[in-house]
Each structure stands twice: as structure tokens, then as C-alpha cells.
N, C-alpha and C positions, 0 to 999 in steps of 0.2 A: 914022199911029201916032205918038204923042207921043215925043219924044226923052227919053233918060235924064235930061237936065238938068232937064226939066220935072217928073220924079218926085222926084229927090233933089238937093239943092244939093250943091256940091262939099264944103262943110264937113260936111254931114251924112253924106255918103258916107265921107269920112275918118274921122269919128267911128265909124261902124259897122265899118269895117275894123279900127280899133284895138281895138274891143271884142272882135271875133272873134280878133284876135291874142292879146289877154289871156286869153280863154277857153281857146284852144288851148294857151297857155303854162301855164295853171293846171292843165288836164287832164293836160298832159304831166308837170308836177311831181307831181301827185297820183299819177299812174301810177308814176312813179319812186319816190315814197314808199311806195306800196303794194308795188312790187316790192322796195324795200329791207326794208320791214317783213316781207314774206314770207320774205326771206332770213334775216332776224334771228330769227323765231319757229320756223322749221322744226325745228331741233334742241333747242328749249326743252322742259324736263321739265314746266313749268307749262302750264296750259291758256290759250291766247291766241286772242282773236277780235276782229273788228270787226262792229259791229251798226249797221244803218242806222236812220233815224227811224221806219221802218215796222215795226220789230220782227224783221227777218230777219238772219241772219248773213250777211255778205258775205265773211268770211274766217275760217276756223278751222284751227288747226294739228293735227298728227297726234296729239298728247296728248289733245286733245279727243275724237278718234275712239276712241283706245285706252281711255279711261276709260268713256265712255258707251256704247261697243259699237255705235253706229249708223254707217251709212256716211256718207261726206261728202255725197252726194246727199240723203240723208234729212235731215240737219241743215240743209242749205242751202235745202231746198224748203219748209220749215215755219217759222212764227214760233217764236222761241225760247221763248215762253211755253208752247208745247205740250209742252216737255221738263221744265218746272218742276213741282215737287211742288204739287198742288192747294192745300194749306194755305198755301203761300208766294206764291201768285199775286198776292193783293191787295197784300202787303207789297212784292213786287218792282215791281209797277206804280207804287206810290207813290214808290219809290226812283228809277225811271226818270223820272218827272215832276219829281222834285226835282233830279235831276242836269241836266235840261234847262232848268231855270228859275232855280235859285238858286245852284248850285255846279258848277263844271266838273269836279270830282273828288270821288269819294266811295268809302268802304269799307262792304262789307256781307257777310252770310253768308245763303245760301239753299240749298234742296235741290233736286236734280235726280234724276229717275227714269231709271235705265239701261234698256237695251232689254230686259234679263231681269227687270226689275221691282224690282231692288234700288235702294235710296236711297243717295245720296251727298251729302256736305256740301262746298259750294264757298265759299271765302273770296275775295271779289272786290275788286279795285282797278280802278275804272273812271274814264275821263276823256273828256270831251266835247270834240271838235274843233269849235269855233264856226264855223270857216270852211266846213266841209263837212257839219256836222251828223252826223257819224259818231261813234260811241261806241267807243273803244279800250279793251279790258278784258283783264285778266289774272286768272286764278283758280288757286287751289291746292286740291287735294284734301285736305281735313281730316278725312275720315271716321273714320280710325283715332284721330286726336287726339280728336275729338268723343266716340267710343265710350270712349276712356280717361277723358275727363273725366265722362261719365255714370257710369262705373263708380266713379270717385272720389267723385262726389256720392252715388251709392247706397251705397258703402262708408261714407262719412261719416254718412250718414243711418242706416245700420244700426249704426254705432258709437254714434251718439247714443241710439238706441232701446236698444242693449245697456246703455250707461251709465245710462239711465233705469230699465231693468228691474233691473239689478244694483245700482242706487243708487251709482254711481261717478261722481264729478266729476273733471275733469282741470284742470291749471293749468301755466303756464310763467312764469318770471321771467327777464328779460334783464338780466344784471348790468350791462352797459355803459350801458344807457339807463334802468335801473330801472323797466322796464315790467312790469307784472304782468297777466296775462290768466287769466281764469276761464271755464270752460264753464257753460252754463246750469244743468247738473245739480248743479254745485258750489254755485251760489247757492241752489238749492233745499235742498240738505243743510243748509246753514247758516241757511236761511230768511232770506236777506237780499235786499233790492232791489239792483238793479244800481247800483254806485258807480263813477262815471267816474274819480275821483281815485285813483291807484294806492297812494299813501301812506295815504290814508284807509282804503282797502280792506285794505291789509296790517295796519294797526293794529286794524281791526275783526276781521279774521281771528285775530289773536293774543289779542284780548280775550275770544274764546270759549273759550280754554284755561284749565284750572286752572293756578294758578301753578307747581306742580312740573312739569306736563306742558309748560307754555310754555317753561321753561328747558331741558327735555330736547329739545324741538323745535329751539331755537336751537342747542344743542350738536350735534345731528344734522346740521343744515344747514352748520354751519361745518366739521364733520368730512368731509362729503361733498364740499364745495368743495376741502378740503385734500388729501384721500386718493383722491378719485374713486369711493369705495365707496358704493353706494346705502344709504339708510337706510330702515328699517321700524319703525313704532311703532303700538301700539294704546292708545287712551286715550278719555277722556271729554271731551265739550264741553258747555258751558252756553250756551244761546241767549238772545237778548234777551228772550223771553217766559219765562225760567227753566226752560224744558224741557231735560233732560239726554238727550244722545245718546252712543252709542259709535260711534267712527270708527277705520278703519284707514288709516294714512297711509304713503306711500312716495315717495321722491324720488331722482332720478338726476342726475348732472352731464353737461352737453353741453360738449364741447371743440372747439376749432378745429384747423386744421391744425398749429398749433404747440403743441398739447396744453395750451393755456390754457382754463380753464373760463370760458365765455362766457354760459352759461344754466343754469337748473335747470328740470327738468320732472318732474311727478309726478301722482299721483292720490290721491283721498280717497274712501274707501267707507264708507257708512253701514252698520254691522254691529250696530245696536241690536236688530233682530229676531233676528239670529243668536245675539247674546249672551243674549237672553231665552230662546231655545230651549235654548242651552247650559246656562244656569242650571236650566232645567226638567229637562233630561236629568240633570245632575248631582244634582239633588234627587231624581229618580227613582232613579238609581243608588244614591244614599245610602239611600233608603228600601228599595230592594231588598236592599242589603247588610245593613240593619238587620233586615229580615225574615229574611234567610238566617241572620244571627247568632242571631236568636230561635229560628228552626226548629232550628238546630244545638244551641243551648242546650237547647231542650225535648226533642230526641232524646236528648241526653246525659243530661239529668236524668231522662227516662223510663226510660232503661236502668238508671241507678244506682238509681232508686226501686223499679223493678220486680224487680231482682235479689233484694233482701232480701224484698220482698212475695211473691215466688215461694215462698221458703221458708215464710213465715208462712202464706199461703193453703194451700199444698200440704200441709204438716204438720198444720195444724189440721184440714184436711179429712179426713186420714187418722185423726187421733186421734178425730174425731167418729164414726167407724165402729167404734171400740172401746168397751168397757164403762166407764161412769163412774157416780158417784152424782149425785144431782140437782143439787147446787150445782156440782160439777166440770163438768157438762155445760152449765150455764148460763154459767159463766165462759168456757169454751172457745168456746161458741157466740157469745158477745159478741166475743171476739177475732177469730173468723173473719168475723163480720158487719162489724166495724170495718175489717179488712184489705180486704174487698170493696168497702165504702164508699170507702175511700182509692183503691183501684183505679179505681172509677167516676169519682172526681174527676180522676184523671190522664187517663183516656180522654176526658172531657169537654174538658179543656184542650187535649189533642192534636187533638181533632176541630175545636175552635174555631180552632186555629192552622193546620190544613190547609185549612180552608174559607176563612179570611181570606187566606191566601197564594195561593189559586187552584189548589192542588195536589190537591184532593179530587174524586174521580171516583165516580160511582155505577155499581154493577154490575147487570146485568139477568138475571133468571132467573124461573122459574115461582113463583108465589105461590098457595098454597091459602088464600083468606081465612078460610074456616071454621076451618081448623086453626090459622092464625097468631093470630086473635083469641081462640080458646080458650086457646092457650098464654099469651098475654098476661094474660087474666083470672085464669088459675090462679096466676100470679105474685103476685097481690094478694088472693087469697081468704083466706089466713091472716090478714093484717093487718085486712081488712075485718070478718072474724068477731070479732077481738080487740076492734075499736072499735064492734062491733054496728051496722055500716053495710051497707046492702043494695048488693051489687055486681051490676049488670045488664049483660048483653050482648044487644043487639038487632040482628040483621042482616036487612034488608029481603029478601023473597023475590025481588025483581028483581035483586039483586046477584049477578053472576057468581061461581061458586066459584074459578075458575082465571083468573089475570091474569099479565101480565108486569111485573116491577119489581124493585126492590132490597128484598128481604124484611127484610134485617137493619136497613136505615136506616128502613123504614116502622115496624118493630117498635120501634126506638130512639125515634122521635117519639111514638108511642102510649104507650109505657112512660113517657117523660118527662111527658106530660100526665096520665096516670093516677097517677103518682107525686106530682105537684103537687096533684092533686085529693084524694088520700088524705092528703096532709100537711095540707091546710087545711080538711078536713071532718071534723066530730066527731059528727054525727047525720045522719039521713036516708039519702040514697043517692048512689051514683056510677054513671053509666050510659055504656057505650061503645056508641054508636049509629052503624050503617053503613047508608047508603042510596045507591041509584043515583039521580042526578039527570038524567043524559042518557045515551043510548045509540044506537049504530048497529051495523052488522054487525061492524065490526072493533074498535071502542073503546067503552069505558064510563067515564063521568065519575062517580066516587064521592066522596061526602061522608062524612068521618069526624068524629064529634063526641064530645067527653068532656064530660058534664054532671054537675055536682055541686050539692049543697045546702050548700056550705061557707060561709066567712066572706065570700066576694066580694071585689070589688076597687073601691076608690074611683075616681071618674070621672077625677080628676087624675093617677092612677097608671096608667091603663089603657094608655097608649102607651109609657111608659118601661120597663115590665116586659119588653119585647122587646129592650131594649139589653143589651150584654154587661156582666156583673158588676153588674147592677142588679136590686134587688128592690123590692117595693111601697113599703116604707118602711125606715128604718134599723133599726127594731126587729125586722123580720122575720128578718133573718139570725141575730140572737142568739136569738130565740124558736123559730125553726123550723129554722135551719141551712140549708146549701147554698151553692153558689158564685155563683148568679145567671146561670149559663150555659145551664141546660136549655132555656128558651124561646128564647134567642138562637140556640142551635145548631139547634134545631128549626125555626125561621124560616128559617135559612140553608140547611138541608137541603131544605126545601120549595121554596125559591127555585131550587134546581138542577132541579126538576121544573115550573118556571114556575108555582108555586102560592105561597099565603101563609097564615100562621096568623092566624086572625081570632078576635075575642073579643066576646062579649056577657055583661055581668056587672052585677049589682046588689049594692052593698054591703050585707052582712047577709043576703042572700037566696041568692046562689050564682053560679055562672059556667058559661059554656059556651065551650070552645075548640074550634074546628072548622077543617077545611081541605078543599079539594076538588082531586082529581088526576085527570088522564086516563090510563087504562091501556089497553094493548092486551089484547084478550081472547085466551084460549088455546082453540083449537078442541077441543071435547070428545073427538072421535074420536081426535085427535092425542094428547090427554092420556091417554086410555085406553091407547093404544099405548105411551106412555112409561111409564105405570104398570106395565103388563104386563112391559115390558122390565126395569124396575127390580126387579119381583118375581123375575124369572128370574135376573137378575144377582145379587140378594141371595142367592137360593138356592144360587148357585154359590160366591160369594166369601165368604159368612159362614156356614160350617157350624156345626153346634151345638157341636163339639168346641173347646176353647180352645187357645191357642197353647202350645208347649212344645218344649223342647230346641233353642233358638236361641242363637247367639253374637251379642251386641250390643256395639258400641263406643260409648262415651259420651265425647264431648270437651267438658269444661266445667272452667273455671278456678276457679269459685267452689266452695268445699267444701260449703256448705249446699245449693246447687243440684244439685251432684253427688250428694249423699246422696239428695235428693228424687227425682231422675230414676232412680237406681239402684233405690230402694225401690219407685217406681211400676212400673218395668219388671219387677221381680221378682214384683210382685203380678199383673201381667198375663200374663207368660210363665212357665210352670212349668219348673223345672229349667234356668233361664236362665244362661248364662255371660256375665259382664260384664267388659268390658275398659275400663280408665279411662285417659284422656289429659288432661293439664291445659293443653295448648296445641296449636295447629294443626299444628306440626311433628311432634310425637309422634304425633298422630292419623294423619297420612299415613303415618308409619313402621309404626305398628301395624297399619293397614289392610293394608299390603302383606305383613306377616309373618303376621298372625292370619287374614286373609281372613274377616272378620265377615259375618253375614247382613244386617246393617243397622247404619247409623251415626246416632247423634243428635249433631248438631253445633251447638255454641254459636258465635256469630259474633264477639263481641269477646273475643279471647284474646291472651295475650303470645306473643312470638316470631313466630308466624304466625297470622293471623285465620282464621275459618271459610271465608271466600270462597276465599282462596288455597289453604287446605288441601284443599277440595273440588276445586278445579281440578287440583291435583297428583294427587289420588286418581283422578279421572276420566281423567287422562292416562296413568294406569298400566294397562297392558293387563289385568293379572289382577285389577284392582279396578274397572274402569270399569262393571261390571254391579251393584255394590253400591248399594242405595238409600241416599241421604243425606237425612235430615230435619233442617231448621234448627230450632234452639231458640234463639229470639231475643227479647230485650226491647224491640227497636226496632219501633215500629208506625207509623211515618210513611209517607206515600204512597210507593209504589214499592218498599218494602222487600221485599215478596213477590217482585215481578218481579226484583229484583236477585238474590235467592236462586236463583230458577229459572234466570236467565241465567248463573249461575256453575255450573250443572250439578247443583243440588240437586233432589231429587225432590219434597219436600213442605215444609211450613212450619207450625210451631206457635209461638204467641206465649206468652210468659211473663206471669202465672203459668201453670204447666202444669196443665191440668185433666185429671183421671184419664180422663174419658170421651173427650176429644180425643186424648189419647195412645193410648188403647186403640184408637180408630177408625183412627188412622194406622198403627199396628203391624199390625192385621188387614188393612189395605189393602195394605201393602207386603211382608208376610210370608205365605208359603204354609204353611198348618198341615201338620205332619208326620203322614202317614197310617200 
């Protein structure tokens, strides 16, 4: 066996021993360092660890365990990469390589996944010990800070979006440094490219203001700095492309702890669209106010004109029923016709006003087309015979006899068309033609035509005749008369039924005005039942004997209208007692004292109007059963409903027609048997 000297020389052996001593000493020192490090990190609130070059934790403190919720054994038994968020693995790996090759210390942020699946953010400070290739690292849990930052970013993004939507730009100006900052939206409002030079930006900003607004802005800023009172102003700006905008500006002063103003902050809102809307609303309100004023004026004028016309029409109608010689009858007939023409003109103007203001409503009831069309033709028979014109009515056999619609307005349109035809036709014929163009079980589409052999209408005038107050030419009004409203009103009435007035005309040959309307049919059996009920009702409510021995209270402030009403009532009711009141207050008093059988109530009266007088009467127990019939010169939309809502039983418009009054009195008075 060889001796030890043959294996190692003395020097070599001594060298080996020294190396062993150094290694033992180094390991002892490292053990002491680790021991000291353990003692240092045990109570640390931050997360502290040591990682070897293989990627395993060799040491972790309790804070590490408390945050991640893994046991110490779980954390030490796996590579630390297993606990890192998958999206951060690559970045963390690059950092570890960087720390080992280029820099002994580095800062970074990554995410770890807790045992319950929650994600936490760690901010790391790591240092490589090149002697032992161990990484010493300390981390702080910044999850809440990161969430707050994300909320702030989201809030800022939302604020930017809100500013963009609301067209609000923000700015701040630091007084000490003269630094001016604008938001992106503010650049968009002023339509400027970003300007890095603050002074240039400020001058560009001021140049957008009109001179008077620029001076006001300067005064407002100076006042805010001096008084700390925020300023607000609304004004125009003119952009580089000469476009004008409206903006709303506000600014506040920012102060330091010593109450010194150190900055100004504010916002600018583009209110151009709002201004345009406001202007539109103001224009609409002005137009509505104008329409209301026009309607009120027409209502008042209608009342004032109808009041004397009531006397003229009423008394001439009464006189015409007495005996006259031929000349007197002719003169009186002319007066009566003139008054009725004037009334027709007033009605046309009021209809036009109601339709134009959108306050016009159609009523729906049963229409007997055969009866209605014959009534219309009868109105023109006398004039047609006088002019030696053939007046023809043709109703196609397919046209249903009974339909649902507004008979009054249908009659108004057809009378307008026949009246025009009669006015402009001097020979030949005028024909009212009614045909059904389509039909199903429930509805019927009916075409109404008025065909004449009159003077016709020139092609260039065929559109404008449907305009308000317009006739075919300027000479027409003087030669033939009229307001030029008839066709316009007819067109607007038809539009309410989704129809339109159409024209075929040849100048010198004649014209055809026609329209088509959808009507609902009335079931014949139902109609027969209604008619039978009407017959029975008529048999009960309208006996052969006339009215007599009633006490009637008439409330009317106009002497002529009072005389007319009294005269008509006395003609309708035999042995009638008339009580007269010239204002609403007296009417209510007399009603309580006299207990009349019926009250005829004017609306516009002094001291107390007819509405209030009726309310007073209806609130009196002994009088609440007395029927009150309104006598009014007001015919605007809603007038009848207003009367009924105030407790009135019925409604008659002036001028008072004998037949209308008689019908109302028979309706509300029970004959004395």
C-alpha cells in the first residue's frame, strides 16, 4: 500500500486543508447571515424571501404566508413560478435573467395568485448576492393601491368621455409658473391644434372672443383672483374658420394653506346646439302666443259681430213670416240674405283659425247619404232654376245608405263645392256624383264629385286656388265675391280624414272637384233598431200639443238679443211668463226666488258671467234641477264642452234660429197635460 506522501505532497495537502477551512468558515458565515436575516424578517409587515438560482424559495417570512394563504411547505416545495399569474410569467422570467446578468438589483411589479384564486399585485425590490448566487427580495402588497389607480384611470376615462359627450373642456392656469393646460376636448371646442407655447395658446384663446366679451372675461378673472368668487359667463366665440359658436365659461380660484390664490381652474362648454334649440323653442312659443292672441281676437270679434247679427238675422226672419207687399218683401229678404252671408264669412274665418291652430276635431255619427245629399241639392234648386241650370244628383246603387262620419263637415265641404260651381256656371249643368270605389265587410271607400260646365280654371291657377285667401285671379274677387277660404277650408277638413281635394279642369269647358274618403258602414239591422227606437222616443218626447204655461228666465245683457229671445220664446210657448236678468248675478238671484222651469243663459255678461252664474244656480239645492241652456256667440273649439262642464244642460249658438230654440225647449220642457 502506497504511503500518503506518494498520493499528496505536503504542499498540496496543506492547500486542501486551507480550502476546507475557508469553505467551513464561509458556510458558517452564511449560516449566521441567514440566521440574522431570519431574525430581521420575522416581524416584517412586508413580504421577504430568498430565492436560489433554481427558482425555489429557500426562505419566506410569515407575511408571505398570510398574504398568499399557502402553507410554508407548499411555498418551499414548488418553484416560485408556479405561484405567478400566467400572464406575468414571461416578463418575470426576463427580469430574473436580467438581474443575474446585468444588474445586481432591480425593481418590478408582477401578480401572484392566492390559494383562493384571487390575484394580488406585488411591488418587488430584488438584489443578487453574487457570492452565493442567492436573490434576496422584499415585496409589498400594492393590490389596493393598484385597484385605486385603476379606478382613478377609469374615472378619468369616464370624465373624458362625459366631457366629450357634453362638449365640456377643462383648463387650469398656474399663476406662479404661468403654465396653462388644456384638455383635449377644449382644443376640439376651439378647433385648434395643440400649441406647446403657453403664451401663444393664451393669446390664441383670447383672439377667439369678441372684443366686448374679451374685456368681460378679463374683468371676471381679475375679480375671481381678488375675491375668490367663481365667475360664469355665456358668450360667442369666433373661430379661425370664421365659424361662430356659443360657449358657457366658468372659473374658480385655487388657494394654498395661506389663502393665497395660486391657480385658476375652469371649464368651457359648447352650448351652440342648446342655443339653437332655445331659439327654436322661443320662436315656437312666440308663434304659439301669436296664434293664441289671434284665436282670442277672433273669439272676441266673433262674439262682438255675432251679437248684433243675432238681432238682424232673428228679427228679419220673424218679419219675413209676416205680410208685406212685393217690394218690402224683396228688400227684407235681401237684408236677411246679406246677414246670413256675413255670418257664413265669419264661420269660415273661425273654421280656418281652428284648423290652423290644430284645435279642430271631427265628430262621428250616423250619416244617411241619401237624405244628406238630397238636403244639399235642395239648397241650390232655387238658384239653379233661376239661372236655368240643370242640377243633377247621381248616387251609384253600390253606395251604402248609412255610414259613420261627421255629417255637418261632409255637408260643409259639399256645399262649398256646389256653391263654387253655382257661382262660376252660367249654362249647362252641375252634377253631384257619389260612387263607391272600394268596399269590404266593414268599410266603404266613397268618391264624391262636383262636376260643372262653368268657366273652368286656367292651368297656372289650379294649384294656388287651394291656398288660403287666394282665388284664381285678382278680378275674381271683385267679379264673383268671396273670401277665398272655401276651398282651403274644405282641403283642410278632408286632410283630417286622410283625404284630399283634387281637381280636373279645362278653361272654358268646366271643372270637376272630387275627393275620396273611407267610411265605416253601419249595420242595417242595427240601423233599423236605432230608427225604431227613435220613432218610439219621438212618439213620447214630441207630442202633437205645443208648449204652454211655462216660466222662463232669460239672462242677456244686450237689449236687442233680449228682445229677440223673449219674442221667440213667446212664439214657441203659449202663455209663457218671462223673467229678465241683465247679468249673471241677477240671474242666480232670480232663479232662487222665481224657480223658473228653464233658464236661457248668455255667457259674456257684466258683474258675473254665465259660467259662474250657472255654477251658483247648480249649487243651490232648490235650483239644481232647473235646466240651463247656453246662448253664446262664442263658437271656438271647446266652447260647448266648457258650457257643459260648468253644469249647463244644452248649448245654442247665436244668431238664434227659431227651429233650434224650439227643438231645445221641447227637449228640456215637459208639456203641460
